[in-house]
C-alpha positions in Angstrom: 1.5 -19.9 9.3 0.2 -17.3 6.9 -2.4 -17.9 4.8 -5.4 -16.9 2.5 -8.1 -17.9 4.8 -11.0 -15.4 6.3 -10.4 -14.4 9.9 -12.8 -16.2 12.4 -15.5 -13.4 13.8 -13.5 -14.5 17.1 -9.9 -13.5 16.1 -11.4 -10.2 14.6 -12.6 -9.5 18.0 -9.1 -10.3 20.1 -7.2 -8.6 17.4 -9.8 -5.5 17.6 -9.4 -5.1 21.2 -5.8 -5.3 21.2 -5.0 -2.9 18.4 -7.4 -0.2 20.0 -5.1 0.1 23.0 -2.5 1.5 20.6 -3.5 5.0 21.5 -6.5 6.4 23.4 -9.0 7.2 20.8 -9.2 3.6 20.0 -11.5 2.9 22.9 -14.2 5.2 21.1 -14.4 2.7 18.6 -17.9 0.7 18.8 -18.6 -1.6 16.1 -22.4 -1.7 16.3 -22.9 2.1 17.0 -20.6 2.9 14.4 -23.1 0.7 11.9 -25.9 3.2 13.0 -23.7 6.0 12.2 -23.0 5.0 8.7 -26.7 4.5 8.0 -27.6 7.5 9.0 -25.4 9.1 5.8 -26.9 10.3 3.2 -26.7 8.6 0.1 -24.4 11.1 -1.5 -22.1 10.6 0.6 -21.6 7.1 0.1 -18.3 6.5 -1.4 -18.7 3.1 -3.4 -22.6 4.0 -4.4 -21.1 7.3 -6.0 -18.4 5.7 -7.5 -19.9 2.2 -9.0 -23.0 4.5 -10.2 -21.1 7.1 -12.1 -22.0 7.1 -15.6 -18.2 9.2 -16.3 -14.8 9.2 -14.8 -14.6 10.7 -11.2 -12.2 13.0 -10.3 -10.4 12.8 -6.7 -7.1 14.9 -5.9 -4.9 14.1 -2.7 -5.0 16.8 0.1 -4.5 16.5 3.7 -3.7 19.3 6.5 -3.4 18.3 10.3 -6.3 20.6 11.6 -10.0 19.6 11.2 -11.3 23.3 9.9 -8.7 23.8 7.7 -9.1 20.3 6.0 -12.6 21.3 5.8 -11.7 24.1 4.1 -9.5 22.6 2.0 -11.8 20.0 0.9 -14.6 22.3 0.3 -12.4 24.3 -1.7 -11.5 21.2 -3.9 -15.0 20.3 -4.2 -16.8 23.8 -5.1 -13.7 25.6 -7.1 -12.0 22.3 -8.4 -15.6 20.0 -8.8 -13.8 17.1 -7.1 -16.6 14.6 -7.1 -14.9 12.3 -4.6 -12.3 13.7 -2.2 -9.6 12.5 0.1 -7.9 12.7 3.5 -4.3 12.1 3.1 -2.7 10.5 6.3 0.4 11.9 7.9 3.6 10.7 8.1 3.9 9.8 11.8 0.7 7.9 12.0 2.0 6.2 8.7 4.6 5.1 11.1 2.0 4.3 13.9 4.0 7.3 16.0 0.9 8.7 17.3 2.8 10.6 20.3 5.0 12.3 17.8 1.3 12.9 15.6 -0.1 14.3 18.8 2.3 16.7 19.5 2.5 17.7 15.6 -1.0 18.0 16.0 -1.0 20.5 19.5 1.5 22.5 18.0 -0.5 23.0 14.7 -3.0 24.4 16.7 -0.8 26.3 19.0 0.8 28.1 15.8 -2.0 28.1 13.3 0.9 26.3 10.7 0.7 23.0 9.2 3.1 21.3 10.9 2.5 17.4 9.9 2.1 16.5 6.5 -0.8 15.4 6.4 -4.3 14.5 8.6 -3.7 12.7 12.3 -7.1 10.7 11.9 -6.2 8.5 14.8 -5.4 11.4 17.0 -8.7 13.1 16.0 -10.5 10.0 16.8 -13.6 8.9 16.0 -15.6 12.0 16.9 -12.7 14.5 15.0 -13.6 12.3 11.9 -17.2 12.2 12.2 -16.9 16.4 12.4 -14.8 15.7 9.0 -17.3 13.5 7.4 -20.2 15.9 8.3 -18.8 19.0 7.7 -17.9 18.2 3.9 -20.8 17.2 1.1 -19.2 14.6 -0.7 -17.6 11.1 -0.3 -14.4 11.1 1.2 -11.4 8.2 1.0 -8.7 7.5 3.3 -5.1 7.7 1.5 -2.3 7.6 3.8 1.0 5.0 2.9 0.9 2.5 6.5 2.3 -1.0 6.7 0.1 -1.4 9.7 -2.9 0.5 9.2 -5.0 -1.8 11.8 -5.8 1.1 14.1 -6.3 3.7 11.4 -8.8 1.5 9.8 -10.7 0.9 13.1 -11.1 4.6 14.1 -11.5 5.9 10.4 -14.1 3.1 9.9 -15.9 4.0 13.0 -15.5 8.1 12.1 -17.8 7.3 9.1 -15.1 6.7 6.5 -16.2 4.5 3.4 -13.3 4.0 1.4 -9.8 3.0 2.4 -6.5 3.0 0.1 -3.4 0.5 0.2 -2.9 -2.9 1.1 0.0 -5.3 2.1 2.2 -5.1 -0.9 1.2 -1.7 -2.2 2.3 -0.1 1.2 5.1 -2.3 1.9 7.2 -2.7 -0.8 7.5 1.0 -2.2 7.4 2.2 1.3 9.5 0.8 3.9 12.7 -1.0 4.2 12.6 -3.6 7.0 8.8 -4.6 7.1 8.2 -8.2 6.9 5.9 -9.0 3.6 4.3 -11.7 5.5 3.5 -9.5 8.5 2.0 -7.0 6.4 -0.2 -9.2 4.5 -1.4 -10.6 7.9 -1.9 -6.6 9.1 -3.8 -6.0 6.2 -6.0 -9.3 6.6 -7.6 -7.5 9.4 -8.1 -4.1 8.1 -9.8 -6.3 4.8 -11.6 -8.4 7.4 -12.8 -5.5 9.0 -14.3 -3.8 5.9 -15.6 -6.8 5.3 -17.9 -7.4 8.5 -19.1 -3.6 7.8 -19.9 -4.8 4.4 -22.1 -7.7 5.6 -24.1 -5.5 7.7 -25.2 -3.6 4.5 -22.4 -0.8 4.9 -20.2 -1.0 1.7 -16.4 -0.2 2.5 -14.3 0.5 -0.9 -11.1 -0.6 -0.8 -8.2 0.7 -3.2 -5.2 -1.0 -3.8 -2.2 1.7 -4.8 -1.6 0.8 -8.3 1.4 3.3 -8.9 3.8 1.3 -6.3 6.9 3.3 -6.4 5.5 5.5 -9.3 8.6 5.3 -11.4 7.8 3.8 -14.7 6.8 0.4 -13.2 5.8 -2.0 -16.0 2.0 -2.4 -16.4 1.7 -5.9 -15.9 3.5 -5.8 -12.4 1.4 -2.9 -11.4 -1.7 -5.1 -12.4 -0.5 -8.5 -11.1 -0.1 -6.9 -7.7 -3.3 -5.2 -7.7 -4.8 -8.8 -8.3 -3.4 -10.1 -5.6 -4.5 -7.4 -3.2 -8.1 -7.8 -4.5 -7.9 -11.5 -3.9 -6.8 -10.9 -0.3 -9.3 -8.4 0.2 -11.9 -10.6 -1.3 -11.2 -13.5 1.1 -12.0 -11.6 3.7 -15.2 -10.3 2.7 -14.6 -6.8 0.8 -17.3 -6.3 -2.2 -16.2 -3.0 -3.5 -12.8 -3.1 -4.9 -11.4 -0.3 -7.1 -7.9 -1.6 -8.7 -5.2 1.1 -9.8 -2.8 2.0 -12.7 -0.4 4.7 -12.6 0.4 6.4 -15.9 3.4 5.6 -17.6 2.9 8.3 -20.7 2.7 6.4 -23.5 -1.1 7.0 -24.8 -1.3 3.2 -26.4 0.2 1.3 -23.3 -1.3 3.5 -20.6 -5.1 2.5 -22.6 -4.4 -0.8 -23.2 -3.0 -1.1 -19.5 -6.4 0.0 -18.1 -8.5 -2.2 -20.1 -6.2 -4.9 -19.1 -6.9 -4.0 -15.2 -10.5 -4.3 -16.0 -11.0 -7.3 -17.8 -8.5 -9.2 -15.9 -9.6 -7.7 -12.6 -13.2 -9.3 -13.5 -11.4 -12.9 -14.5 -9.6 -13.1 -11.3 -11.6 -11.9 -8.8 -15.2 -13.4 -7.4 -18.5 -12.6 -9.3 -19.8 -11.1 -6.1 -17.3 -8.5 -6.1 -17.8 -5.3 -7.9 -14.7 -3.9 -9.6 -13.8 -0.3 -10.7 -10.7 0.9 -12.1 -8.3 4.5 -11.1 -6.1 5.6 -13.2 -3.6 7.9 -11.2 -1.8 11.0 -13.4 2.0 10.8 -13.7 3.4 9.7 -10.6 7.0 10.5 -11.3 9.2 13.9 -11.5 7.1 16.9 -13.0 8.6 19.7 -14.7 9.2 22.9 -12.5 7.4 25.0 -15.2 3.9 25.0 -14.4 3.0 25.7 -18.1 4.5 22.2 -19.0 3.3 20.8 -15.8 -0.5 21.4 -17.1 1.1 19.5 -20.4 1.5 16.6 -18.6 -2.1 16.9 -16.2 -3.3 17.5 -19.8 -2.2 14.1 -21.2 -3.3 12.3 -18.1 -6.9 13.9 -18.8 -7.0 13.0 -22.4 -6.1 9.2 -21.8 -8.5 9.2 -19.2 -11.0 10.2 -21.5 -9.9 7.5 -23.9 -9.6 4.9 -21.4 -12.7 5.4 -19.5 -11.6 4.3 -15.7 -13.9 5.1 -13.3 -11.8 7.4 -11.8 -8.7 9.3 -11.8 -6.6 11.0 -9.1 -5.5 14.5 -10.4 -2.5 16.4 -10.0 -1.5 19.8 -9.8 0.7 22.0 -11.9 2.5 22.6 -9.0 3.8 19.3 -8.1 7.4 19.9 -8.8 7.5 22.3 -5.6 6.0 19.5 -3.2 2.3 20.3 -1.6 0.2 22.6 -3.6 -1.6 25.3 -2.6 -5.4 24.6 -2.5 -6.0 26.9 -5.5 -3.3 24.7 -7.7 -4.6 21.5 -6.4 -8.0 22.8 -7.8 -6.9 23.7 -11.1 -5.1 20.4 -11.7 -8.9 18.9 -11.4 -10.5 21.7 -14.0 -7.7 20.9 -16.5 -8.3 17.3 -16.0 -12.2 18.0 -16.3 -11.7 20.1 -19.7 -9.9 17.5 -21.0 -12.0 14.5 -20.3 -15.1 16.4 -21.3 -13.9 17.4 -24.6 -12.0 14.5 -25.8 -14.9 11.9 -24.5 -17.3 13.1 -26.9 -14.9 11.9 -30.1 -14.4 8.6 -31.2 -10.7 8.1 -31.3 -9.0 4.6 -32.5 -5.5 4.1 -31.5 -3.6 1.6 -33.5 -1.8 -1.0 -31.6 -3.7 -0.9 -28.4 -5.2 -4.3 -28.9 -1.5 -6.0 -29.6 -0.2 -3.9 -26.5 -3.4 -5.2 -24.1 -2.7 -8.7 -25.3 0.9 -8.5 -24.5 0.4 -7.0 -21.0 -2.6 -10.0 -20.4 0.4 -12.5 -21.0 2.4 -11.1 -18.7 0.1 -11.0 -16.2 -1.0 -14.3 -16.4 2.8 -15.7 -16.3 3.2 -13.4 -12.7 -0.1 -14.6 -11.2 0.8 -18.4 -12.5 4.1 -17.9 -10.9 2.7 -16.6 -7.5 -0.2 -19.8 -7.4 2.7 -22.0 -7.8 4.9 -20.6 -5.1 2.1 -20.9 -2.7 0.9 -24.2 -3.8 -2.3 -22.3 -4.9 -2.6 -19.9 -1.6 -2.2 -16.5 -2.6 -0.7 -15.3 0.3 2.2 -17.5 0.7 2.7 -17.4 -2.7 3.4 -14.0 -2.6 5.7 -14.1 0.1 7.8 -16.5 -1.9 7.5 -15.3 -5.2 9.0 -11.9 -3.9 11.7 -14.0 -2.0 12.8 -15.5 -5.1 12.7 -12.4 -7.2 9.7 -14.5 -9.5 7.6 -11.1 -8.6 9.8 -8.0 -8.0 9.0 -4.1 -8.2 11.6 -1.5 -9.7 13.2 1.1 -7.4 11.6 -0.5 -4.4 13.4 -0.1 -1.2 12.3 -2.8 0.8 14.2 -5.6 1.8 11.1 -7.8 0.5 12.1 -6.9 -3.0 15.1 -7.9 -4.8 14.8 -4.5 -7.2 16.3 -6.5 -9.8 14.1 -5.6 -12.4 15.1 -2.3 -14.3 12.5 -0.5 -16.7 13.1 1.3 -20.0 11.4 3.3 -22.4 11.0 1.4 -25.9 11.5 3.9 -29.3 7.6 4.8 -29.1 8.1 5.8 -25.0 6.4 2.5 -24.0 7.8 1.0 -20.7 9.8 -2.3 -21.1 11.7 -4.4 -18.9 15.9 -3.9 -19.8 16.9 -6.1 -16.7 14.8 -8.6 -15.6 16.4 -10.5 -12.9 14.3 -13.8 -11.8 11.1 -12.0 -13.1 8.5 -14.8 -13.8 8.0 -13.8 -17.6 8.0 -16.3 -20.9 11.2 -16.1 -22.8 9.5 -14.9 -25.9 8.1 -12.4 -23.9 11.5 -11.2 -23.1 12.7 -11.4 -26.8 9.8 -8.9 -27.3 10.7 -6.3 -24.9 14.8 -6.6 -25.9 14.0 -6.1 -29.5 11.7 -3.1 -28.9 14.9 -1.6 -26.5 17.2 -2.5 -29.6 15.5 -0.6 -32.0 15.4 2.8 -29.4 19.0 1.9 -28.9 19.9 1.7 -32.7 17.3 4.9 -33.0 19.9 6.8 -30.5 23.1 5.6 -31.7 24.3 4.2 -28.3 24.1 0.7 -26.7 21.3 -0.5 -24.2 22.8 0.3 -20.6 21.7 1.5 -17.2 22.1 5.4 -18.7 19.2 4.5 -20.6 17.3 4.1 -17.3 18.7 7.0 -15.7 17.6 9.3 -18.7 13.9 7.8 -18.7 13.4 8.4 -15.1 14.4 12.1 -15.8 12.6 12.7 -19.3 9.3 14.0 -18.3 10.5 16.4 -15.3 13.1 17.8 -18.5 10.2 18.1 -20.8 10.1 15.1 -22.8 8.6 11.3 -22.6 11.7 9.8 -23.9 15.1 10.0 -22.0 17.3 10.6 -25.2 20.8 11.9 -25.0 21.5 15.3 -26.3 22.4 14.5 -29.6 20.6 11.9 -30.4 17.8 11.1 -32.7 14.2 10.1 -32.5 10.9 8.9 -35.1 9.0 11.8 -35.8 5.6 11.0 -34.4 6.9 7.6 -33.7 5.6 6.1 -36.5 7.3 3.6 -38.8 7.4 6.4 -41.9 8.6 9.2 -39.5 11.6 11.2 -40.2 14.2 12.1 -37.8 14.9 14.8 -36.2 17.3 15.9 -33.7 16.2 15.8 -29.7 15.2 18.8 -28.0 
């Protein structure tokens, strides 16, 4: 039966022996030898130490190509030209689906054709030796970023290969990413990942773990994202993880984003054990981007401004070519520089935003309700409670493809652009909070002269890519500046 209990050492070894047989490179994993390798790395490549000692928000992009030389070249460019503080290695889709043979075919084709025939770095296929080559040739800490429901072999290989930070979790890399993967099974798989990270940590090699905060990346209500991050953090802490970076994806309203990041840090410290170091990461806008690069830079700039006010420990940046898909290394570096410029200018100013405290209080109340429901569903066991809460819809994620989620929750923006909930499903939120959301959506509907409907949801999904924040209908009205005394003008 699934339980939130630490995996015993003998069970960890048994699972380890079995999963290393999934692909030949797994046989090169040697825990004791890997500890010695990590100890040989210089201090400036130790991910948790660099992140946790920073005195300003550190910047990290996304990036991954199949061949080692190309990945080295890409990461060096982002570090040197983009001034990235922390670097990623984004894993290819075949590896995310545990299709290592197909990843091998793609890697061989990339070597033969000098083309990027995979959409990321096949770390399992490169093996321990290949991962260490990457770690040694790049002069900054590097994190594994992927999207894998069953990341056990990937973790074993990359931890042994010198990586000291690993993104994802059993909910955030299941519910938004897959359709049929069972939630209980993915929790068991990630208990191994976290226990392995804990085993390294117990030997003096801190492995930073980072739940994927944006989830589906589409108008996710802050309290849902925070609650799932807290659950994944608690599950990781049970297995011995001591360095946790809780994530949150930008929704675009500065007040709500600042409030959410402050709530994330506060609740992380409340819910996680005292011996766990909690840091936070802010993901710049994960939804659709405008096709025009100048407008896209405006979206990036808003993210940088928000980060400067909220002061997360890390920011995941975007490029002005997000609309096109995979950006050039030059565009990726430009996104880093744009974010850094905004942060470095705004952080010098003492900006005060009206409404942050009120919004933070609302987010915290919603999160407490969700966490209490998870505890009740599991009789105090967060692992079982998570599975049961999703099965009843008490915990849910909007626009999720997974069969394990109802996807009955529908978000929409209020008249100020903050994400509210239009359809609740069975989400475990108190009625008085639901009334607050309904009233604020009513205000928007009145402003625009229309009824609340799914059309409002759909309009908001496309709004930022269309050059706005709120998906107001053509000919609709808006408040100028969003303040109570603002005049009304025609929508763009």
